[in-house]
Structures are given as structure tokens and as C-alpha cells.
N, C-alpha and C positions, 0 to 999 in steps of 0.2 A: 540201635540208633540213639536211644536215650543215653546210653553210656558214652557214646561217641560225642554227643553234644556236651555232656556234663564234664568230660575230661579235656575238651578242646581248650586251647588258649583263649583268654578273654577277648571279647570284641573291643572292649575299651580298656586298655592297659591301665593299671592302678596309677601310674605316674602321670597319666594324662587326664584323670578325672577332674581334678581341681582346675587346671588351666582351661580345659574345654568347657567346664561348667561356667566359668567366669566369662569366657568369650561367648558362650551361648546366651547368658543373661544379657550381656551387652547387645548382642545381635537381636534378641527379642525386643529390647527397648527401642532399638533403631527401627525394626520392622513395624512396631506399633506406632511410633512417632511419625514415620513416613506415611503410614496408612491414614492417620488422622490429618496430616498436612494436606494430603491429596484426596481426601474424602470427596467422592463425586466430582472430581476435577476432570477436565477434558482439554486443558490447554497447557502451553509451555510456561512454566514459572520457575523462578529461582535457578538452581543448578541446571535443570533441563534446558532452560532458555539459553544458558551460556554455552552448553556443550553441543546441543543438537545441530546447530547450523554447521559445525565443523566435522561432524561424524555421521550425520544422517545421509542415507542414500549412497552407499559406497558403490563405486563403479568397478567393472571388470579390470584386472583379474581378481581383485580382492573380493568382489561380490561372490565369485565362485567359492572362495575359501569360506566366506560367511555362510553360504548355503550348505557346505559340508558340515560345519558346526551345527547349524540349525537342524539338519537331518538327525543328528545324534540326540536331539531333544524331542523328535517326533515319535509317535507310538512305535513304529517299526524299528527305528534306530535305537530308541531307548531299551526296547526289549532285547535287542541284540547285545547292546553294551552290558546291561544288567546280567544277562545270561552268561556272557563270557567272563565277566569279573567274578560272578558267583561260582562258576565252574572252576576257575583258577584257584579260588579260595578253598573249594572243596578238595581239589587235587593236592593242595598243600596242607590238608588236614586242619584248615582253619574253618571249622564248621560254623562256629558262631559268627565269624565274619561273613561267611556265605549267606547266612540267615539275615544278617544286618544289611547286606547288599540289597536284598529284596525288600525287607521291611522298612529300611531307612529311606529308600527311594519312594516306596508307596506312601509312607507317612509324610514325607516332604511334599510330594505332589498333591496329596490330599489337603495339606495345609494351604498351599497356594491356590488350589481350586476352590476351597471354602472362602478364602479371604477375598478373592476377586469380586464376587457379587456383593459382599459386605462393604468393601471399600468403594466399589462402583466407579473406579477411575476408568476412563475410556481413551482410546487413541483412534484417530481417523473417524471420530464421531460415533462409533458403535461397538468397537471391540474392547472388552474388559482387559486391562493391561497390568494391574498391580496386585500382587508381585509377579515377576516373570517366572513361569514354571520351567522354561528351558534353562534359565540360569540356575535355578534352584536344583534342578536335576543334575546338571553338570557339576555343581559344587558338591552335591551329596556323593556322587560317585568318586570325586577326587578325595573327599574326606575318608571314604572307605578304603581307597587305595593307600592313602597316607597312613591309616591305622594298620593296614596289612604290612606295609613296608617297615613301619616302626617296630612292629612285633618281630619281623624277620631279621631286621638289621641290629636290633638290640642297642640302639643309641641311647645317650643320656637324655634326661628330661628336657633340657633346653633345646637340644637338637631335634628331639622327637616333636615337640610343640612347633618348632620352626618348619619342620618337614610337613606335618599335617596341615597347618594353616597356610603354609606357602603353596602347597599343591592346590588347596581350596581356592586361594586367591587367584592363581594362574588360570584355573578352570573357570572361575566366576568371571574374570575379566575377559577371557577369550569368548565365552558364550554371550556375555553381556554386550560386548562389542558387536558380535554377529547379529544379535537381535535388534540392537539400536540401529546398526547399519542397514539392516533390511527393512527398517521402518515398522517393526512389530512392537517395539517397546520404547519407553522413555528411559534415560539413564537411571533414574531413581527406581524404576520398576526392576531393573537388573540388580540394583543394590538391595532392594527388598527381597528378591529371590535368593541372593547370596546369603543374606541374613537368615532367611527361613531355613536354609539347609544347615547353617551353623547352629541354629537353635534346636533343630529336630534330630539330626543324625546322632550327636553325642548322647542325647537323652534316650534315643532308641537303642543305642549300643548298651547303655547302662541297663535298660530294661531287659534286653536280650540276656545279658549276663546274670541278672537277678533271677530270671525264670529258669535259665539253664542250671544255675547253682542249686535250685530247689528240685530238680527232676530226680 
């Protein structure tokens, strides 16, 4: 198993290290800034006040779509998704990416879980909301899929960055829309979750490669 991990393709391709490090640094800054802005906040302000009236409380049939997305971020749904993606990576002999699937999601969810009581932002008067763990999880999985596809397709650097960040954006927007539409989060909660994944997953991928190279 050690040899399999050591010789497996990198979880974070060399061409993507600098671009994703830059996007991760920017995401970290936004994550922290939003946390400070909404520290112990419980009301609609700024961007949230402008957006929520138009997208909060989606009605059927779109509500059913939102519930499907939301299930993917719940414990059962997330375990199924992580297990499937990790299994596909393993079957494709992308062992490091399979490890990243598990560790990247766990690290991202851990960050959002720790930040919620620290920031102390609430929705509906009692539920901690910043940052959105569902949005972070969806974005994390999309980043992993993007890294896997980049490795498999062998695209140039610009195309690879566009693919990885594009998939992350689509997943983040979709889950963020669902969470806001279901009344579980403010829009900036979703943005915070998106940024958390952008900050954590590339860093975790780099760490996986560092450890694997030393086995």
C-alpha cells in the first residue's frame, strides 16, 4: 500500500499549486473578513438584505430540487458522495486523490464546524449559520473532482485552473442557492462556506502529496 501511495499521481498537480495557493489565500481573507463583519450578527445586513427577499423560501417544484441538494450535505448523503468519489479515484489508481477526497472533506467540515461558534452568527434566532457547512462540502467535492479530471485530461495550466475553479463555483452556487432557498443560511454564509473549501482543499492536497512523497 505504501508503494501504491508513493507512486500514485499527485493529488495537486504541480501546474496548479501556485494558482490554487493564490485563490486559497484570497478565499481565506474573504472568509475571515466576512466572519468579522458578521461577528455575533443575527439580522439581515448589506448583501444579505438585498438578496434574501428575492430568493428566500423557494416554492415547489424548485423546493424539491433544493432538498435534493441539501441531502447531499447531510451526514448520510455526504458519506455516500465521499464514498463514491473516493472509490472511483481508487479504481482509477488515483490513490492520493482518493485520500484527498476523505481528508479534504473532513478538514473542510472541521473548519466550518469550529468557526460557527467562534463567529456566533445565527439565523432564525438560534441556529449557528456562518459559514455554511453544506456549501463548503459541495465545493470541496467539486474541487476534488476537478483535480481528478485535470489529471486525467492533461489540459494546459489555464484550462486546468478554469476547470477546477469553474466546477467549484457551480457546486458552491448550487448548494448555496439551496441552503438560502430553504432558509437555512444567509447568502454570505454560503460565500463563507465556498471560501472555506477553496482555502482548505488545495492545502490538504499539498499536504497529502508531501506525506506520500516521504513514505
